[in-house]
C-alpha positions, 0 to 999 in steps of 0.5 A: 499499500502506498503512502496516498492509499495509507492516508485515506484508508479506513476513511468514512463515506459521509460525503455520499450521504450529502451527495444524496441529500443533494440529488433529493433536493434537486429532484423535489426541485424539477418535480415543482418545476414540472407540475405547470408544464404536465398540467397547463395544456390539458387541465388549466389552459382549458379552464383559463382560455390560455394559448402558447404565447400565454404559456411562453410568457409565464415560462419566459418570466420564470426564467428571467426572474430565475436568472436575476435571483441566481445572481444575488442568491449565489452571493447570498449563499456565499455569506450565510453558508451553505446549511442556512442557504439551502433551507431558505431556498427550499423552503421558498420554493416549496412555498411558491409551488403551493401558491399556484394552487390557489391561483383559480380562486384568486382569479375568480375573487379578483373578477368579482366572485367570492374569495372563501369558496373551494377549487371546484367552486372557483372553477364553476364560476370561471367557467360562467364568466367566460360565457359573458362578453369579454369574459374569456380574455379577462380570465386568461389575462388575470390568471396569467398574472397570477401564475406569474406571481406564483412563478416568481416566487418559485423562481427565487427559491428554485434559484438557490439550488445549484448555488448551494449544491455546487459550493457543498460538492466543492466543500465535500469533494476533491476536484477529481471527483466533482464532475462525477459528484455533480453528475449524480446529484444533477440526475435528480433533475431526471428522476423528478421528471422521470416521476413527474408524468406518472404522478402529476397528471393522475393527481390532477385527474383524480383531485384536480390540478390544484392538488398536484401543486399543493402535494408536490410543493409539501415534499420540500418541507419534509426534505428541510427537517432531514436536512437540518439533522444531516448536514455540517461542514465537513471539518465540523461534521462528527460523521467525517473521519480524518481519513476522509477529511484528508481525501476531501482536501487533497487538493489544497496543496497542489492548488497552492503550488499551481497559484504560485508565481501567477498573475491572477487575483489573489482575494483574501476574503471572497470576491465581489460580483463586479471582480468575478465579471473581470476573469475570463474564467467567469465568462466562460461559465456564462457561455456554457450556460447561456444557450444550453440551458435554454435548450434543456428548459425548452424541452423540459417545459415544452416536452408534454405540449409537443407530444400533445400538439404533434402526436395528439396525446394528453399528459394524462394518457397512457401514451402521453405518460410513457413517452415522457417517461422514456425521454427522461429514462434516457436522459438518465445516461447522463450519470455514466456521461458524468464519469468521463472527466474523472476517467480522463483525469485519473487514467490519462493524467489530465488536468481537471480543466482539460479532462472536462473540456475533452468530455464536453467536446464529445457531449457537444456532438450528441445534440446534432442528431436533433437535426433529423428529430422531426423527419423521423418523427414522420415515421414514428413518435418514438424516434423524436422522443429517444432523440430528445432523451438523448440530447437530455442526457448530453445536456445534463453531462455537459451541465454538471461539467460546466458547473464543476468548472467553477469549483476547479478554477475559483475559491470556495468562498467564491463558488456559489457567486459564480455559479450565480452569474452562470445561472443568470446567463442560463436563465436569459437564454431560457427567457429567450428561448422560451418566449421566442418558442411560444410566439413561434408556435402561436404564429405557426399554427395561425398561419400554417407556416411552411419550413423544410416541408413541415407545416404549422407547429411542425414547422415551428418545431423544426425550427427550434430543433435546428437551434438546439442541435448547433447550440452545444458546439458553438458554446464549447468553442467560446469556452475554449477561446476564453479559457484555453488552458487551466487557470487557478484564481487563488483565494 
């Protein structure tokens, strides 16, 4: 046994318990985020008279609030610490998820109905209102603004998930393991998305769409109770022994050696947001999130509508649920993809950044198959579903490594801040992608637009697939131009 192995012999594995909590939080995060996408087309839109533009506006505004909040929340979490910051985040987004359920009652009250009514009573009154004058337009407008308010609360809370999770990953894992650990907890997004199509439409069908928001939102409060018991910083945790702590902190000496003699800034007490923006490494993270996040969130928010609009299956139909489940099941392959940088570092002797960039280049080629998703869809709906799933897997593998780049090159005191800046970039990309998609789909249906042999909304989806397919390679090139090689910013 060599000296290194002797140092780590007998170590505990508590870091993976903490990682499992991050996994569960991310799964809850995506379940809460998915409730609207799985209920709006078949349950909410008929009740309130929404169209694709309304839904695009709601998802777009969610994205921009999420983006702005990430910029502030990342700095907040760096200041108060991951433990308290995570509790604040999940508590707020769980409350926001529950608020959606009361939008129907609030719409009814604001339009002259009774405030003290149940969900069914509000639904009946709104149906009556829509039969009088311009009632459809009024109900749609008021309800959209109320859902926007609830989505803003949800967005502010959810913006704290990844800054906190990435900060904790940097605290509990050495650099060579962070890509894999991030892919493990990030796979909670797919697990949440896998459970959602079976759970949420059935809840909506049996007890109303309102209960789907309430029940899924309540799960976050349970997580909070467990988190208080489980988490403490590794240096303070009674469940982390000396050998595991040495394993976690193995990068300290190497980073100190690497940073000696460099011209990089060396702050002594964290880095401000404005200072972070002066580093090319920060802009590399921005480039890695802007377009790819827009692609991922588009598939997350619009996949149920795609199945409904193009193939005619509602979210609560057996086929509709099976298609969405299959899509996110395939995206679980990202767990395997997340190990690739670890293999490059451990077996090829590459530094973490070089290994990550090589892996990300491989991931960037997979979305190109999206160019044939629509053409193959004329043969069977399974082709585009499988292709979207593969793109989703490539994205999650890509995303795990973009997140990890932050921990590779920035001090731990700045990880959540830079992650928040990257998240803001992704949120702006999602805003543009979703709002433009909603307007494109409404326009393509109304005008029966033609594009590359497709007509109507199918033509709209073909345009979106083309943009989604090329976005990752473009992003990789920009990152490589900004940061050609590993450059550490030392605290």
